[in-house]
N, C-alpha and C positions, 0 to 999 in steps of 0.2 A: 353836133359832133361830140361823142362821148370820149372823154379823156381826162388826164390830170388837170387840165385847165379848169375843170368843173370844181376842183378843190377851192378855187377862189370864190365861187358862188356859195359854197358851204361855210367858208370862213366869214363871208359877209353876213350870212344868216345869223351865226352866233354873235357877231359884232353888232348887228342891228338889234337883236334881242337885248343886248347889254346896254347899248346907247339909248334906246327908248325907255329903259327901265322895265321892259317886259320880262327879262330873265328872272328877276326876284319875284315878280308876281306869279309867274308860271310855277316856280319852285315851291312857293307857298301854297298855291292851289292844289298841287299834287302831293303836298306834304312830303317833299323830298327829304331823305335822310341827310344828316349833317355832312358826311363825307362827299356826297354828290353836290351839295350846295357849295362847299369849299372848292371842289374841282371845277365847277361851272364858272365860279367867279374868278378863280386864278387863271383859267384858260381864256375867259371872255374879256376880262378887263384890259389886257395889253393891246387887244385889237379893236377896242371900243371905237376909236376914231375912224375905223374903216366902215362902220355900219351906216345905214341910211338913217337920217334924222326923223323923217316922217312929219306928220301934222301934229304939232304940239297941243292942239286944242282937243284932241281925242284921247281916250284912255290908252295906257301903254301897250297892252297886248293887241288891241285893234289897230293902233298906230303902227306897230311892227309888222303885222300881217299885211296891212294895206301897202306898206312901203316895199315889202318883199315881192308882192305880185299875186296873180290869180291862183296859182297852185296852192300857195299858203293860205289864201283866203278860203279856198275849198275846205281845207283842214279846219279852219276856224268855224266854218258853218256847221260842221259835224259836232264840234265841241259845244256849240251854242245850244244844242238840244240835250245836253247832259249836265244839268246842275248838280246831279249826284256825284259827278266826277270832278268838276271844276269849281263847284260852288255856285250859289244862286247869283251873286253879284257879277262874277265873270261871265256866266251864261247870258245874263241880260245885256252885258256890254257887247258880247260877241254877236248877239242877234242882229245888230245893224249890218253885219256882213251878208245877211241873207238877201236883202233887197234895198238897202239904204246906203250903198257905196256912192262915191262921187260920180255923177254922170258925165258923159261927154256931150259936146255941144249939139243942140238940135239941128243946126245947119249941117253938121257932118252926117247926122242920121238921115236927113233929107237927101243928101247927095248919094248915100249908100242905097237908099230905097229907089231913087230914080235910076241908078246904074243897074240894080238887080232886076227891077220890074220892066225896064226898058221904056219908060214913059214918065212924063213929069208927075211929081207927087200930087199935084192938084187934079190930075186926071183920074187918080185912084181914090184919094181921100179928100173930102171937102174941108176937113180940118185935121191937124196933127198937133197934139199937145206937147208941152215940155215933158221930159221924162217923168213918169210916175213911179218908177222903180228901177233901180240899177244894181246889178249883181256882178259877179266876177267875170262872167262870159259875155253878157249882153245887157241891154236896158230895154224897157218897155214904154211905149207911148200909147196914149188913148187917142183914138181917131174915129172918124165917121166915114163909112163907105159912100163914095160919090154917087154910085148908081142906085143904092137902096136906102141910104140913111141909117143903116144899122151901126150901132156902136161896137167897135172892135178894139182888140189889143194888138199892137204892132211891135214885134220883137226884132231888135236890130243888134247884130254882133258888134262888139267893140273893135275899133280899128286896130290892126296889129296883134290881135289876141292870139292868133296861131303861132306867131314867132315867140311871143312871151311864154306860152305854155311849153313849147318845145324846148326852150332854154332851161326852164325849171326841171322838166322831165329828164333832160340829159344829165343835170346835176344829181337828180335822184338815182338814176342808173349808176352813176359813178359812186355815190354813197353806198348803194346796195352792193356793188362789187367790192368796195373796201371792207364792208362789214363781213362779207363772205370770206375774204382773204384773211382778215385779222381774227375772225371768230368762226372757225369751222363748224362749231356746234350750232351756229345760227342758220346753216344751210338747209336744215330741215324745214325752216320757215319760208324758204324759197323767196328771199327778198327781191331778186330780179324778176321772178314771175309775177310777184305782187305789183311791181312797178309797171311791168308789161300790161297787166290787166288794167291798171289805172290809166295808162297811156291809151289803150283801146277805148275805154269809156270816154275819156276827155276828147279824143279826136272825133268820136262819133257825135259828141255834143257841139262840135264846131261846124257841123253841117246841118242847118235848120231844116233841110228837106227830109233828113232822117228823123228829126224830131217830129215833124208833121206826120210822117208815116207811123211812128210809134204812137202818137196821139190817136190816130185813126184806128189802129189795131186795138189799143187799150179801150177806146170807146165801144168798139164792137163786143169786146169780152165782157165789159161791165154794164152793159145797157140794162140788165135786169137787176142790178144791185140797188136795193132800197136805201134811200138816204145818201146817195152818191151821184154826182153829176160831173161832167166834163164839158168845157167849151168846145165848139166845133171848129174844125180847121177850114180856112178859106184858101183852098188850093190855088185859085186863080191869082191870088195876091201874095204868094209865098215863093221863096227861092232859097238858094244856099245860105245867104246872109240875112234874109228877111223872112219872117213868118207872121202871118195874120190869123188871128183866132177870134172867136166870139168873146165879148167882154164878160168877165166873171165878177158879178156884183155880190158883195157880202162882207161880213166882219172878218178881219184878219184873225186867224186861229191863234196867233201869239198874243193877242190882246184880251186877257181874261176879263178886264173891266168892261170892254165893249161887248163881250159875249154875255156877261151877266146882265148888262143893261138891256140887251136885246131879248132876255128871257130864255136863253139856251141852257140846257142841262149839261154842265161840263163833265159830270161823271158819265152820263150816257154817251157823250161825244168821245170821251177817252176810250171807252170800251168799243165803240163802233169803229174808230180809226184803227185800232189794233186788229179787230176782227176782219175789217175790210182788207188790210194788208195781208193777213194770213190766207184769206180766201183767194186773193189775186196770186199769191206765191204758190199755194198748194193746188188750188183748183185749175188755174190757168197756166201757171208756170211763167207768167209775164206780169211784172209788177213795177210800180213807180219806184225808182231807185234813189230818189232825192226828196223824200217826204218830210222836209222840215217845215216849220211854221210859215216861212216865207213863201211856200208853194201851196198853201192851203187856206181856204176861206170857208165861212159858214154862211149859207144863203139865209134869207129871211124865213124860209119855211123849215130851216134846220138841216138841210142837206149839206154834206161836206162837198166842197168844190176843190178839185185838184187841177193844177196847171203846171207848166214848165216840165216838159217831157224829154229833156235833153239826156237824162240818165234813166234808162229803163233796164231792168234785169230779166234774164231768161234762164230757166233751169229745166233740164229734161225730166221726163216722167219718172225715170228710175231714181234720180237724185231727190225728187220731191217725195217719193215714198220713203227713202232713207231718212230724210229730214223729218218727215211726219212721224215715223216710228220712234226717232230719238226724242222728239217733243212729247209724244204720247207716253213713252216710257218714263220721262221725268214727271209728267203730270200724275201718272199712276204710282210713282215712286218705285218703279220696277227697274232698279239700276242694273240688275243682271241682264235684262233684255236690252237696255241701252248699250251696255258693254258689248253684247253679242252683235248688235247691229253695226257697231263700229268695226268689229272684226270682219263681219260678213261683207261689208262694203270696202274693206281694204284700207280703212282709215288708220288702223293700228296694225303694226307688223304682227304676223301670225305667230312669231316666237315669243310674244309677251303673254303674261298670265291674265286670262279673262276675268277670273275672280278678283284678282288684285286690282285690276282696272275698275271693276264694278264697285269695289270698296272706295276707291279714290273718287268715283263719280258720286257716291253717296255723300261723301264729305262736302262735295260741291252743292248738291241738291237739297239736302236736309235743312240747312239753315234758312232756306227760302220759305218753306211751308210753315204756316201758322203765324207768319209775320206780315205786317204791312210794309209798304215800300220805304217808309220813313226810317225803318230800323235796319234796312239792308244797305250795306256799303258795296255798291257795284264795283267800285275801284278795287276793293280787297277781293271780291269774288272773281273778277277778271284776272287779278294777279295770281290767285290760286289755280285758276283754270290753266294759265300759262305754265305754271309749275307742273301740273298734271300732264299736259301735252309734251313737255320737254322730257319728263320722266319716262313716258311710254313711247317716245320716238315718233309721235304723230307729225306728219308733214302738213304744211299749209295747203288747203284745198282751194286752188285758184277759182274753181267754178262756183265756190260758195262765198267768195270774198264780198261781193256786192250784196248778197242776201244777208250775210251776217252783219255787215255795216248798216244796211237799211233797217234791220231788226233793232239794232241799237238806237238808230235815229228815231224810229217810230215809237219805241218804248219811251224814249226821252220826251217826245211830243205828247204822248198820252199821259205821262206822269206830270208834265207841266200843267195839264188840265186837272188832274186828280192825283195828288202826291201819294195817296194811300192805295193806289190801284194795285191789285194782285194780278200780275201778268199771267200766272199759270191758270188761275180760275177763269179769267176772261178768254184765254186761248183754248180752254178745254172743249167747248162745244164745237168749235170750228175744226179742230184737229180730229176729234172723235167722228165727226161727219165725214171728213176726208178718208179716215182709216176705214170706215164702214163701206165707203164707195170704192176705194182704190185697192184695198187689201182684203183678200178673202176669196172664197170659191167663185163668186160671181165675177170678180175682177180677173181671176185666173182664166176663166173661160173666155172673157172678153179679150184678154191678151192672146189666147190661142186663136181666137177668131181673126184678130189683126194679123197674126203670123200666117194664118191660112191664106189670107188675101195676098200677102207678099209671095207665098209659095205658089199660088195659082198663076202668077205671072210667068213662072218657069215651067208650068205644067206641060205645054207642048214640046219643050226641049228635053224633058226627063228621059224619054226613050233613047234619044241620041246620046245623052250623057252616059246612060248605062251601057249602051253599045260601045262607045268610045273607051269607057273604062275597062270593059272586058277585053277589047282588042289590046290595050296597053298592058293588061295583066298577062296576056299570052306572050308578049315580048317586052318584059319589064326592063326599065333602066336600072343601072346599079343602085343598090339600096341606099348607099350613102348620098346619092345625088337626087334620088327620086323625091318629088314633092309628096307631102302627106296624102293629098287627095288621089294621087296616082297609085300609091301603094295600098290604098284602102278602097278598092272598088265596091266593097260591101257598104261603105258609107253612102255612095250614090244610090244604091238600091234601097238602103234604109231610108233615104230622104223621100223616096216614093211613098213608103209606108207612113212616114211622118206627115207628108202632105195629105194623104187620105184621112189620117186621124185628125189633123187640124181642120179639114173641111167638115168633118162630123162635129167637131167642137164649135165651129162657126154656126152650124145649124142649131146646136143646143143654146148658144148665146141668143140667137134670134127668138127661140122659143121662150127663154127666160125673160128677155126684155119685152 
């Protein structure tokens, strides 16, 4: 239930950060200004006794996030991939949140498996290990299929996780409402829509049948990608709270020492990971939305193995083209075109000055080129981008939230392998290939062909539509009440001509292909 009672949850959040000592660590990591430090301590200290104590044996920030629950742990997982934002030490501390959280008892897992699969565990798995990884949503066990002897990974949801997430999400909704009420200027960021998007993603992650379907679709899309593999889903041994997949054998991507010992080229790996993500997002419009180190391994042959498909992103073809043109414009340092794309897509209000916006984008992009990643402060860059969006009245694009967040995570993963990586140089060949295939005369003809196919479905009805429109024109309704299509019978007739033209376009596309 969303209401003022959620204020208690937010108060306990601040109190927990103060009690565990995480408040000071976080302020230091983000290099917070003195006034903010003073305000945080003054407001947090009186309520310190209300906070959760957590496990004293672990570092303060990890201790606080674990005590606060799964939604906060998710936030920590994202920060663990960004040492450029929070510092190397904190990033390493937060990495335990990816797959090294305290597990629940294996006896509970066995009970859940038996309930979900409708048979004793021994009838499905000849052995089931203690948890080998535990994250915010679920934990994973290594097992052997009783009928085939194949080694598999069995993922089991944490008991009560649905209720825990809903409680936090309700508090986040309350906080978003308070932000909109107290700061009208923040409404352009659409905080409630952002939380709604987060809620949809999380609720989808709580049904492992959906994750299994996502894994299957992702596997079909990427079957031809060199240097990339996915474990296969065992549908007969999966359900809402249990999912069984093939075992992924390899070195953890977050362990640079292990990668070096195995002889893997970390520079090449960093470039491949970024390019794989861009290919999945641009080419397929369906990408892994949680590509942190805890969900990636490197096989003995050098292939990147991805798993944990609870969060997958989808973007439509039009949005992919807009995103690609923006990236391509930055790569070519064509800031005027980047600005125009923002206006054409409606991302920036039409009454703003496109040239002024282009100059603001130049101030964001130019510092990137000619530098290696060690000299770029992503924190300052993101802060300046926020100022630019606020100045030009851009609203948060909820359909791009997961794409943007994953891009940040993937960049962080890649730079953990190669701190000197140049993101623009690595992205250029993928974006150029997509631009060549998706934007231009050939792509335009393909689009016309697709439209012709849709129009063809209405072909048999076009004569009746024209006749009905002509009859209505003879006895038209009052202009102020008549729908547009009734007042414009020419539109219907024109659609016939459009349909013929599109059919010809479809033939041209076939000839070109």
